[in-house]
C-alpha positions in Angstrom: 122.4 109.5 111.6 121.9 105.7 111.6 118.6 104.5 110.1 117.1 101.1 109.9 114.7 100.5 106.9 112.3 98.0 107.3 110.4 96.0 104.6 107.8 93.3 105.2 107.6 91.0 102.3 104.9 88.0 101.8 104.9 86.1 98.9 106.7 88.9 97.4 109.6 87.0 95.9 108.9 88.5 92.0 108.8 92.3 93.5 111.2 91.9 96.7 114.6 92.4 94.5 113.3 95.5 92.7 112.5 97.2 95.9 115.9 96.3 97.8 117.9 97.5 94.8 117.8 101.3 95.8 119.3 100.4 99.3 122.6 99.1 98.0 123.8 102.6 97.7 122.1 103.7 100.6 123.9 103.9 104.2 121.3 101.8 106.6 120.7 98.9 108.7 118.2 97.0 106.2 115.7 94.7 107.2 113.2 92.2 105.7 110.6 90.3 107.3 109.6 87.3 105.2 106.6 85.3 105.2 104.8 82.8 102.7 105.9 79.8 100.8 107.2 81.6 97.4 110.9 81.7 97.7 110.7 85.4 99.2 112.8 84.2 102.2 115.9 83.2 100.0 115.5 86.2 97.6 115.9 88.3 101.3 119.0 85.9 102.1 120.6 86.3 98.7 120.5 89.8 98.8 124.3 90.9 100.2 123.5 94.2 101.6 120.4 92.9 103.8 121.5 92.9 107.3 118.7 91.1 109.1 116.0 88.8 107.8 113.0 88.2 110.1 110.6 85.3 109.7 107.1 86.2 110.2 104.1 84.0 109.1 101.5 85.6 111.6 99.8 87.4 108.9 99.3 91.2 108.7 101.7 94.0 107.5 101.5 95.7 111.3 102.6 92.5 112.6 105.5 92.5 110.3 106.6 95.8 110.8 106.6 95.5 114.2 108.9 92.2 114.1 111.4 94.4 112.2 111.4 96.8 114.5 111.9 94.9 117.3 115.1 93.5 115.4 116.5 97.2 114.5 119.2 98.9 116.5 119.2 102.3 114.8 117.3 105.5 116.2 115.1 106.0 113.4 113.1 103.5 111.8 111.9 104.0 108.0 109.2 101.6 106.6 108.4 100.9 103.0 106.6 97.5 101.3 107.7 95.0 99.2 105.9 96.0 96.3 107.2 99.7 96.3 110.3 101.2 94.9 112.0 104.4 96.6 114.0 106.8 95.3 118.1 106.6 95.9 118.0 109.7 98.2 114.6 108.2 100.1 116.6 107.9 103.3 118.6 111.2 102.9 114.8 112.9 102.8 113.2 111.6 105.5 116.4 112.0 107.9 116.9 115.6 107.2 113.8 116.4 109.3 115.1 114.6 112.4 117.6 117.5 112.9 114.7 119.2 114.7 114.2 117.5 118.2 110.3 117.7 118.1 109.8 115.8 114.8 109.2 111.9 115.7 107.6 110.9 112.1 107.8 111.8 108.5 105.6 110.5 105.8 105.2 111.2 102.0 103.4 110.7 98.8 103.4 107.8 96.2 103.0 107.6 92.4 101.9 104.1 90.6 104.6 101.8 89.4 102.1 101.0 86.8 102.3 102.9 83.4 98.4 104.0 83.3 96.7 107.9 83.3 94.0 106.6 85.7 96.5 105.5 88.1 98.5 108.7 87.7 95.7 110.8 88.3 94.0 109.2 91.0 97.3 108.4 93.2 98.3 112.1 92.9 94.6 113.1 94.3 94.4 110.3 97.0 98.4 109.7 97.8 99.7 113.3 97.9 96.9 116.2 97.8 94.4 114.3 99.9 97.6 114.5 102.2 98.4 118.1 102.4 94.6 118.8 102.9 94.2 116.6 105.7 97.5 116.9 107.6 97.1 120.2 108.4 93.7 119.8 109.8 95.2 117.2 112.0 94.2 113.9 110.3 97.7 112.6 109.8 98.1 109.4 107.7 101.6 108.2 107.0 101.5 105.6 104.8 103.0 102.2 105.4 105.0 101.9 102.2 106.4 105.8 102.8 106.9 106.5 106.4 109.3 106.9 109.1 109.6 107.0 113.1 111.9 108.1 116.0 112.5 104.4 117.4 111.9 105.3 121.1 108.5 107.4 120.1 107.3 104.5 118.0 108.3 101.9 121.0 106.6 104.2 123.5 103.3 104.1 121.7 103.5 100.5 121.3 104.0 100.6 117.5 101.5 99.3 115.1 98.0 97.9 116.4 98.3 94.1 115.5 94.6 93.8 116.2 93.4 95.7 113.2 93.1 94.4 109.5 93.7 97.3 107.7 94.7 101.3 108.2 96.9 100.5 110.9 99.4 103.1 109.5 96.5 105.7 109.9 95.7 104.6 113.4 99.4 104.5 114.8 99.9 108.1 112.5 96.9 109.5 114.7 98.3 108.4 118.0 102.0 109.3 117.3 101.0 112.9 116.3 99.9 113.7 120.1 103.5 113.0 121.1 105.4 115.1 118.4 105.4 116.7 115.1 104.8 114.8 112.0 106.3 115.9 109.0 105.2 115.7 105.4 107.6 115.8 102.6 106.4 115.8 99.5 109.8 115.8 97.9 110.0 111.6 99.4 107.6 110.6 96.8 107.9 106.4 96.1 106.6 104.4 93.3 103.9 101.7 94.8 101.9 99.3 93.1 98.4 99.6 92.2 97.5 96.2 92.4 95.3 96.4 95.2 93.6 99.5 93.6 93.2 97.6 90.3 91.9 94.2 91.7 89.3 96.2 94.1 88.7 99.1 92.2 89.0 102.7 93.7 85.3 103.3 94.7 85.5 100.1 96.7 88.6 100.6 98.3 86.9 104.1 99.5 84.0 103.3 100.6 86.1 100.6 102.6 87.9 103.4 103.8 85.3 105.6 104.8 83.5 102.7 106.6 86.5 102.3 108.7 87.3 105.9 109.5 83.5 106.4 110.8 83.0 103.2 112.2 86.4 103.4 114.4 87.0 107.2 114.8 83.3 108.5 115.0 81.3 105.5 116.3 83.9 104.2 118.3 83.3 100.7 116.8 86.5 97.8 116.2 87.6 97.6 112.5 85.9 94.8 110.9 87.1 94.8 107.4 89.5 92.2 105.5 91.6 94.3 103.4 94.9 92.5 103.6 
């Protein structure tokens, strides 16, 4: 089954090559959406197994992911981030679920790239166990660095909401679950940077997400936090 992998990369020249390396041995349509001025675009263009480089300086991960999806031709879209490293069989782990026609999306957990007990424990709680508890209750949250969708379903719902500054992956997941089954694959664990958590702090990020959830899904207000 054909698949496209879309990687948004804004000023990620130092981390992009590491992110892309696992895809050299995976048969995919590899699309990198680049922005910024630190040489990220050149890194992408110098990588021989990258199929398409899309320039996008509009800002926001959701916008970049949508531009990558527009350039893709494959029936399955996989998304990860430039500060993330996927396992060598990541594409296969996602694609195996799409043999079921009812499945329109897949998500998985993350561990930190940084070697820190604090990060490892908190990532296990927040980026794995929390998903295992919340998904069966209907609160589906496919993380933007480890998710995939059927391209036709993604297009039908309009992709990522480009007007919200954060939680765009959760917002899309909650819209998508009304159109079909979304699977949580605990085996498709990726390693992603904990730099945002380190810079802002877990408690501050947690409070920001709680406010975002409450404002948007309970009080029906617009998102107002500047996360990215």
